[in-house]
C-alpha positions in Angstrom: 4.9 -40.5 28.6 4.6 -39.4 25.0 3.9 -35.8 26.1 6.9 -35.8 28.4 9.1 -37.0 25.5 7.8 -34.2 23.3 8.5 -31.6 26.0 12.0 -32.9 26.4 12.6 -32.6 22.7 11.2 -29.1 22.6 13.5 -28.2 25.5 16.5 -29.6 23.6 15.6 -27.4 20.6 14.8 -24.2 22.5 17.2 -21.3 22.0 18.7 -19.7 25.1 16.5 -17.2 26.9 18.5 -14.3 25.8 18.3 -15.2 22.1 14.8 -13.9 21.3 15.4 -10.5 23.0 18.7 -10.2 21.2 17.0 -10.9 17.8 14.2 -8.4 18.7 16.5 -5.7 20.0 17.2 -4.0 16.6 13.6 -4.2 15.2 12.1 -3.0 18.5 14.7 -0.3 19.0 14.2 1.0 15.4 10.4 1.0 15.9 10.7 2.9 19.1 13.1 5.5 17.7 11.7 6.1 14.3 8.0 5.5 14.9 6.9 5.6 18.5 9.1 8.6 19.4 8.0 10.8 16.3 4.3 9.9 16.9 4.8 10.7 20.6 6.3 14.0 19.6 3.3 14.8 17.5 1.1 14.1 20.5 3.0 16.5 22.7 2.5 19.2 20.1 -1.2 18.7 20.2 -1.3 18.8 24.0 0.0 22.4 24.1 -2.6 24.8 25.5 -4.8 26.3 22.8 -3.2 24.4 20.0 -6.3 22.3 19.0 -8.8 25.2 19.3 -6.6 27.5 17.2 -6.3 25.0 14.4 -9.9 24.0 14.4 -10.9 27.7 14.1 -8.7 28.3 11.1 -10.6 29.5 8.0 -11.0 27.0 5.3 -10.4 23.9 7.5 -14.1 23.0 7.6 -14.1 22.9 3.8 -11.0 20.6 3.8 -12.6 18.2 6.3 -15.9 18.2 4.3 -14.1 17.4 1.0 -12.0 14.7 2.7 -15.1 12.9 4.0 -17.5 13.3 1.1 -14.9 12.4 -1.6 -13.9 9.3 0.4 -17.6 8.2 0.7 -18.4 8.8 -3.0 -15.1 7.1 -4.0 -16.0 4.1 -1.8 -19.5 3.7 -3.1 -18.4 4.0 -6.8 -15.6 1.6 -6.3 -17.9 -1.0 -4.9 -20.3 -0.5 -7.8 -17.7 -0.6 -10.5 -15.7 -3.5 -8.9 -18.8 -5.7 -8.3 -18.9 -7.4 -11.7 -15.2 -8.0 -12.1 -15.1 -9.5 -8.5 -17.9 -11.9 -9.5 -16.4 -13.0 -12.8 -12.9 -13.5 -11.5 -14.1 -15.3 -8.3 -16.5 -17.7 -10.0 -15.3 -18.5 -13.6 -12.3 -20.1 -15.2 -11.5 -18.7 -18.6 -8.6 -18.1 -21.0 -6.7 -15.0 -20.0 -8.0 -15.0 -16.4 -4.6 -14.4 -14.9 -3.9 -11.5 -17.3 -7.3 -9.9 -16.4 -6.5 -10.4 -12.7 -3.1 -8.7 -13.1 -4.6 -5.8 -15.1 -7.1 -5.2 -12.3 -4.9 -5.7 -9.3 -1.4 -4.3 -10.3 -2.6 -0.7 -10.3 -3.3 -0.9 -6.6 0.4 -1.6 -5.9 1.6 1.2 -8.1 2.9 4.4 -6.6 0.1 6.9 -6.2 2.1 9.5 -8.1 2.1 7.1 -11.1 -1.7 6.8 -10.9 -2.0 10.6 -10.6 0.3 11.1 -13.6 -1.8 8.6 -15.6 -5.0 10.5 -15.0 -3.3 13.8 -15.7 -2.4 12.4 -19.1 -5.8 10.8 -19.7 -8.3 13.4 -18.5 -9.1 16.6 -20.5 -7.8 19.9 -19.2 -11.1 21.0 -17.8 -11.1 18.0 -15.5 -7.8 18.9 -13.9 -8.2 20.4 -10.5 -11.7 19.0 -10.0 -13.2 16.7 -7.5 -14.4 14.3 -10.2 -10.8 13.8 -11.4 -9.9 12.8 -7.8 -12.8 10.4 -7.5 -12.1 8.8 -10.9 -8.5 8.1 -10.0 -9.5 6.7 -6.6 -12.0 4.3 -8.2 -9.3 3.1 -10.6 -6.7 2.7 -7.8 -9.0 0.8 -5.4 -10.9 -1.6 -7.7 -8.4 -4.3 -6.8 -9.5 -4.1 -3.2 -13.1 -5.0 -4.1 -11.9 -7.7 -6.6 -9.8 -9.4 -3.9 -11.7 -9.0 -0.7 -15.2 -9.3 -2.1 -14.1 -11.9 -4.6 -12.6 -14.1 -1.9 -16.0 -14.1 -0.1 -17.9 -14.7 -3.4 -15.7 -17.6 -4.3 -16.9 -19.7 -1.3 -20.6 -19.0 -1.7 -22.1 -22.5 -2.2 -23.6 -22.9 -5.7 -26.4 -25.0 -4.2 -27.8 -22.0 -2.3 -28.2 -19.9 -5.4 -29.4 -22.9 -7.4 -32.1 -23.7 -4.8 -33.3 -20.1 -4.9 -33.6 -20.2 -8.7 -35.5 -23.5 -8.5 -38.0 -21.8 -6.1 -38.6 -19.1 -8.7 -36.5 -16.3 -7.5 -35.8 -13.7 -10.1 -32.2 -12.5 -10.7 -32.9 -9.3 -8.8 -34.5 -11.1 -5.8 -31.7 -13.7 -5.8 -29.1 -10.9 -5.6 -31.0 -8.8 -3.0 -32.2 -11.5 -0.7 -29.7 -14.3 -1.0 -26.3 -13.2 -2.4 -25.9 -9.7 -0.8 -26.6 -10.9 2.7 -24.0 -13.7 2.3 -21.5 -11.1 0.9 -22.1 -8.5 3.6 -18.8 -9.2 5.5 -16.8 -9.0 2.2 -18.6 -5.8 1.1 -18.0 -4.2 4.5 -14.4 -5.2 4.6 -13.9 -3.8 1.0 -15.7 -0.5 1.9 -13.6 0.0 5.0 -10.3 -0.5 3.2 -11.3 1.7 0.3 -12.6 4.4 2.6 -9.3 4.4 4.6 -7.2 4.7 1.5 -9.3 7.4 -0.1 -9.6 9.3 3.2 -5.8 9.4 3.6 -5.1 10.0 -0.1 -2.1 12.3 -0.8 -0.3 11.8 -4.1 -3.3 11.5 -6.3 -5.1 14.4 -4.7 -2.0 16.6 -4.8 -1.7 16.0 -8.6 -5.3 16.1 -9.6 -7.2 18.1 -6.9 -5.6 21.5 -7.3 -5.6 24.1 -4.5 -9.4 24.1 -4.2 -9.7 20.3 -3.5 -7.3 19.4 -0.7 -7.7 16.4 1.7 -6.4 16.4 5.2 -3.2 14.8 4.0 -2.5 17.5 1.5 -3.5 20.2 4.1 -1.0 18.7 6.6 1.8 18.8 4.0 0.8 22.4 3.0 0.9 23.7 6.6 4.2 22.0 7.4 6.2 22.7 4.2 4.7 25.9 2.8 3.2 27.8 5.8 5.6 26.7 8.5 2.7 25.9 10.7 4.1 22.7 12.2 1.9 22.8 15.3 -1.2 23.0 13.1 0.0 20.1 10.9 0.6 18.0 14.0 -2.9 18.7 15.3 -4.4 17.6 12.0 -2.2 14.5 11.9 -3.4 13.4 15.3 -7.0 14.3 14.4 -6.7 12.0 11.3 -5.2 9.2 13.4 -8.2 9.4 15.8 -10.7 9.3 12.9 -8.9 6.3 11.3 -8.8 4.5 14.7 -12.5 5.1 15.2 -13.4 3.8 11.7 -11.3 0.7 12.1 -12.7 0.0 15.6 -16.3 0.4 14.5 -15.7 -1.6 11.4 -14.2 -4.5 13.3 -17.2 -4.6 15.7 -19.6 -4.5 12.8 -17.8 -7.3 10.9 -17.8 -9.5 14.0 -21.6 -9.0 14.3 -22.3 -9.8 10.7 -19.9 -12.7 10.2 -21.2 -15.5 8.0 -20.1 -19.1 8.0 -20.0 -20.4 4.5 -19.4 -24.2 3.9 -18.5 -23.8 0.3 -15.1 -24.4 -1.1 -13.3 -22.3 -3.7 -13.9 -23.8 -7.2 -13.8 -22.1 -10.5 -16.1 -23.3 -13.3 -16.3 -22.8 -17.0 -19.0 -20.5 -18.4 -21.6 -22.9 -20.0 -24.6 -20.9 -21.3 -24.4 -18.2 -23.9 -25.4 -15.6 -21.3 -22.5 -16.7 -19.0 -20.0 -16.6 -21.8 -21.2 -13.2 -22.9 -21.0 -11.9 -19.3 -17.5 -13.2 -18.8 -16.2 -11.9 -22.1 -17.7 -8.5 -21.7 -16.6 -8.0 -18.1 -13.1 -9.3 -18.8 -12.7 -7.1 -21.9 -14.1 -3.9 -20.3 -12.1 -4.4 -17.1 -8.8 -4.8 -19.0 -9.4 -1.9 -21.3 -10.5 0.4 -18.4 -7.5 -0.5 -16.2 -5.0 -0.4 -19.0 -6.1 2.8 -20.8 -4.8 5.4 -18.3 -1.4 3.8 -18.1 -1.1 3.3 -21.9 -2.1 7.0 -22.5 0.5 8.1 -20.0 3.3 6.2 -21.7 2.2 7.5 -25.1 2.2 11.1 -23.8 5.8 10.8 -22.9 6.6 10.4 -26.7 4.5 13.3 -27.9 5.5 17.0 -28.1 3.7 19.7 -30.1 1.1 17.2 -31.4 3.9 15.0 -33.0 5.6 11.8 -31.9 9.0 12.7 -30.5 11.8 11.3 -28.2 12.7 14.8 -27.1 11.4 14.4 -23.6 13.4 11.2 -23.1 16.6 12.6 -24.6 16.5 15.7 -22.4 16.0 13.9 -19.1 19.5 14.8 -18.1 19.0 18.5 -18.7 18.0 20.9 -15.8 16.8 23.7 -18.1 13.7 23.9 -20.3 15.7 26.4 -22.4 18.8 28.5 -21.6 18.2 30.5 -18.5 14.9 28.8 -17.5 15.4 26.1 -14.9 13.2 23.0 -14.4 13.8 23.2 -10.6 14.8 19.6 -10.6 17.3 17.2 -12.3 15.1 14.4 -13.8 17.9 12.0 -14.5 19.6 12.6 -11.1 16.4 11.9 -9.3 16.4 8.4 -10.9 19.8 7.6 -9.4 18.9 9.1 -6.0 15.8 6.9 -5.9 17.8 3.8 -6.9 20.4 4.6 -4.2 17.7 5.1 -1.5 15.8 2.0 -2.6 18.9 -0.1 -2.3 19.6 1.1 1.2 15.9 0.9 2.3 15.7 -2.7 0.9 18.8 -3.6 2.9 17.5 -2.1 6.1 14.0 -3.5 5.8 15.2 -7.0 5.0 17.8 -7.1 7.8 15.3 -5.7 10.4 12.4 -7.7 9.0 14.3 -11.0 9.0 15.5 -10.4 12.6 11.9 -9.6 13.6 10.4 -12.6 11.9 12.9 -14.9 13.4 12.3 -13.4 16.9 8.5 -13.7 16.4 8.9 -17.3 15.1 11.1 -18.3 18.0 9.0 -16.6 20.6 5.8 -18.2 19.4 3.0 -16.8 21.5 5.0 -14.0 23.1 6.1 -12.7 19.7 2.7 -11.2 19.0 3.5 -7.9 20.6 6.4 -7.3 18.3 4.4 -8.5 15.3 1.6 -6.1 16.0 4.0 -3.2 16.7 5.8 -3.6 13.4 2.4 -3.4 11.6 1.6 0.0 13.1 3.4 2.0 10.5 1.1 0.4 7.9 -1.9 1.8 9.8 -0.4 5.3 9.9 -0.3 7.5 6.9 3.1 8.2 5.3 2.5 11.9 5.7 2.1 11.5 9.4 5.3 9.4 9.6 7.2 12.0 7.7 5.9 14.9 9.7 6.7 13.1 13.0 10.2 12.4 11.9 10.7 16.0 10.8 9.5 17.4 14.1 11.2 14.8 16.4 14.7 15.1 15.0 14.9 18.9 14.5 16.7 19.9 17.7 19.9 18.8 19.5 21.1 16.3 20.5 19.4 14.5 17.6 19.2 17.2 14.9 19.0 14.9 11.9 16.7 16.9 9.7 19.3 17.5 7.0 20.7 13.9 7.1 20.2 12.2 3.8 19.8 8.7 5.4 16.5 9.8 7.0 14.7 9.2 3.7 15.7 5.5 3.3 15.1 5.0 7.0 11.5 6.3 6.5 11.1 4.1 3.5 12.3 1.1 5.4 9.8 1.8 8.2 7.0 1.4 5.7 8.5 -1.6 3.8 9.5 -3.7 6.9 6.0 -4.9 7.7 5.8 -6.4 4.2 9.0 -8.3 4.8 7.7 -9.6 8.1 4.4 -10.7 6.5 6.4 -12.6 3.9 8.6 -14.5 6.4 6.5 -15.2 9.5 4.0 -17.5 7.8 6.9 -19.5 6.4 8.4 -19.9 9.9 5.1 -20.9 11.4 4.6 -23.5 8.8 7.8 -25.4 9.7 6.8 -28.8 11.2 8.0 -29.3 14.8 9.3 -32.7 13.7 12.1 -31.1 11.7 13.5 -29.4 14.7 13.0 -32.6 16.7 14.9 -34.5 14.1 17.8 -32.1 14.3 18.0 -32.5 18.0 17.9 -36.3 17.8 20.8 -36.2 15.3 22.8 -34.2 17.8 22.5 -30.7 16.5 22.8 -27.9 19.0 19.8 -25.5 19.4 21.8 -22.8 17.4 22.8 -25.2 14.6 19.2 -26.6 14.4 17.8 -23.1 14.3 20.2 -22.1 11.5 19.6 -25.2 9.4 15.9 -25.3 9.8 14.6 -21.7 10.4 17.1 -19.5 8.8 17.6 -21.5 5.6 13.9 -21.9 5.2 13.4 -18.1 4.8 16.3 -17.6 2.4 14.2 -18.0 -0.8 11.3 -15.6 0.2 13.9 -13.2 1.6 15.3 -12.7 -2.0 11.8 -11.7 -3.2 11.3 -9.5 -0.2 14.3 -7.4 -1.2 12.6 -6.5 -4.5 9.3 -5.7 -2.8 11.0 -3.4 -0.3 12.8 -1.7 -3.2 9.5 -1.2 -5.1 7.9 0.4 -2.0 10.9 2.7 -1.6 10.9 3.7 -5.2 7.2 4.8 -5.1 7.1 6.4 -1.6 5.8 10.0 -1.8 4.2 11.1 1.4 7.0 10.9 4.0 9.6 11.9 1.3 7.7 15.2 0.8 8.8 16.2 4.3 12.3 14.7 4.3 13.6 15.6 0.9 16.1 18.4 0.4 17.3 20.3 -2.7 19.5 18.1 -4.8 18.1 14.9 -3.3 14.7 14.7 -5.0 13.4 11.2 -5.6 11.5 10.0 -8.7 8.0 10.7 -7.2 9.1 14.2 -6.1 10.6 15.0 -9.5 7.4 13.6 -11.3 5.1 15.8 -9.2 7.2 18.9 -9.8 7.5 18.3 -13.6 3.8 17.7 -14.0 2.9 21.0 -12.2 5.2 23.1 -14.3 4.0 25.0 -17.4 5.0 23.8 -20.8 4.8 20.6 -22.8 8.4 19.5 -22.3 8.4 19.4 -18.5 5.1 17.5 -18.5 6.3 15.0 -21.1 9.4 14.5 -19.0 7.2 13.8 -16.0 5.3 11.2 -18.0 8.6 9.7 -19.0 9.8 9.4 -15.4 6.4 8.0 -14.4 6.7 5.4 -17.2 10.1 4.3 -15.8 8.7 4.1 -12.3 5.7 2.1 -13.6 7.8 -0.5 -15.4 10.2 -1.0 -12.5 7.4 -1.3 -9.9 5.2 -3.6 -12.0 8.1 -6.0 -12.7 9.2 -6.1 -9.1 5.6 -6.7 -7.9 5.0 -9.6 -10.4 8.3 -11.3 -9.4 7.5 -10.8 -5.7 4.1 -12.3 -6.1 5.5 -15.4 -7.5 8.7 -15.7 -5.4 7.4 -14.6 -2.0 3.7 -14.3 -1.4 1.8 -16.2 -4.0 -1.1 -15.0 -6.1 -2.7 -11.8 -4.7 -1.1 -11.9 -1.3 1.0 -8.7 -1.8 -2.4 -6.9 -2.3 -3.9 -8.7 0.7 -0.9 -7.7 2.9 -1.3 -4.1 1.9 -5.0 -4.1 2.5 -4.7 -5.8 5.8 
């Protein structure tokens, strides 16, 4: 009888059958038009006779593939090694300043890659520029947060009793680590390694600024072929090849993680460092981690105020100028790029929030059947921005949909990348709504639409505000897709920064550091606010790494 009453109440609260398809129409249509169609167009280019063999036989491609793989492997190993100690300290100990250290370690991961590249251009000596070690160093800096979060979340629930029992039985610190701790941490280590490898394998902005012409990854080679050589078919083949490699890595990693899954009964609990050795470890790791993560960014900011070996505001004062000196053009308007980025970010945020909210409401209302839309909207996160930009460029270059020169393609591409974050912010909120609230609305006489508006829509209003800022931050820093879609006079901040840093002369480089500083401050502030208003501590990073 009780079950029948519950079913009757659920029926009273259920929206009409056409409501969920209506809510999902715009998100699904946008995904089909601006993601599935461009990716499908790339595939058709690859299927042309001889296209694959011609590209794979191209001189120099083997070197690009080899560099892409080995730098990703080395970057992954070094990131695991460097991030091991901070992951342990932040996962196991409570200490003064812990939140500040956690922010110092994790915020760089959410910064635009062009900002990280600019920071290492400012930090590293000139003889490091254009080298593989510069690329690897920047990748380690950028991805330490992945190890701290993913490995740390596993380390936090390792029961203290297991390690205490091993020490009681006479295990040395090395044997304790090798035979007890590492086997328990294996799933976290593997998850961290997979995410870091994927990010470094598909690295674009950092490699473009630091690697030079001799050290190009697949992403950089794809952009070079499409934008400089005009070899669109070759770029399409490489994009699909990269997608296949990434898919194989994710599939193999998922199978391995399922086989090595470990059930840990421990609960997350932070403790104070008691012994002198523990206090020394915590203090040393916290200090070193903060200094290492802050130094590149601090140096970049300081370099924007130095010209000719002296402190100067000249680079900031001349951001509105388009010439280095009379008759010598910068090739970009630095100040105009700021306003272009702000305009695109506002539109991208609006698009992603509207589409993301509709999608989240459709997923929440459909319950079990909304998973297809949920998974579909996550696909752009698993595809590199360079591939998305190339696909859009190819797909919309002929009548009847010749949109290549349309300015709005850039914010649409940004919204495609930002929408999954909006969905991830809202869906858990909707799924956490107790069924009793909807039942109470029905008992009080509310129609299904009114109950849906009062319970579901109003519940997501607060996180929606924070999602606007997060989408804007993603748009401000987007570099990969924008490289293909930008046109002269519509350069965004990342495009302007990259061009200024690659020009000769101190003034353009200092201006590039100044623009990167502006982008750094704006992005960091938005991320911190979004963490508190929308996701909670660390979840922005977790959503990106997912």
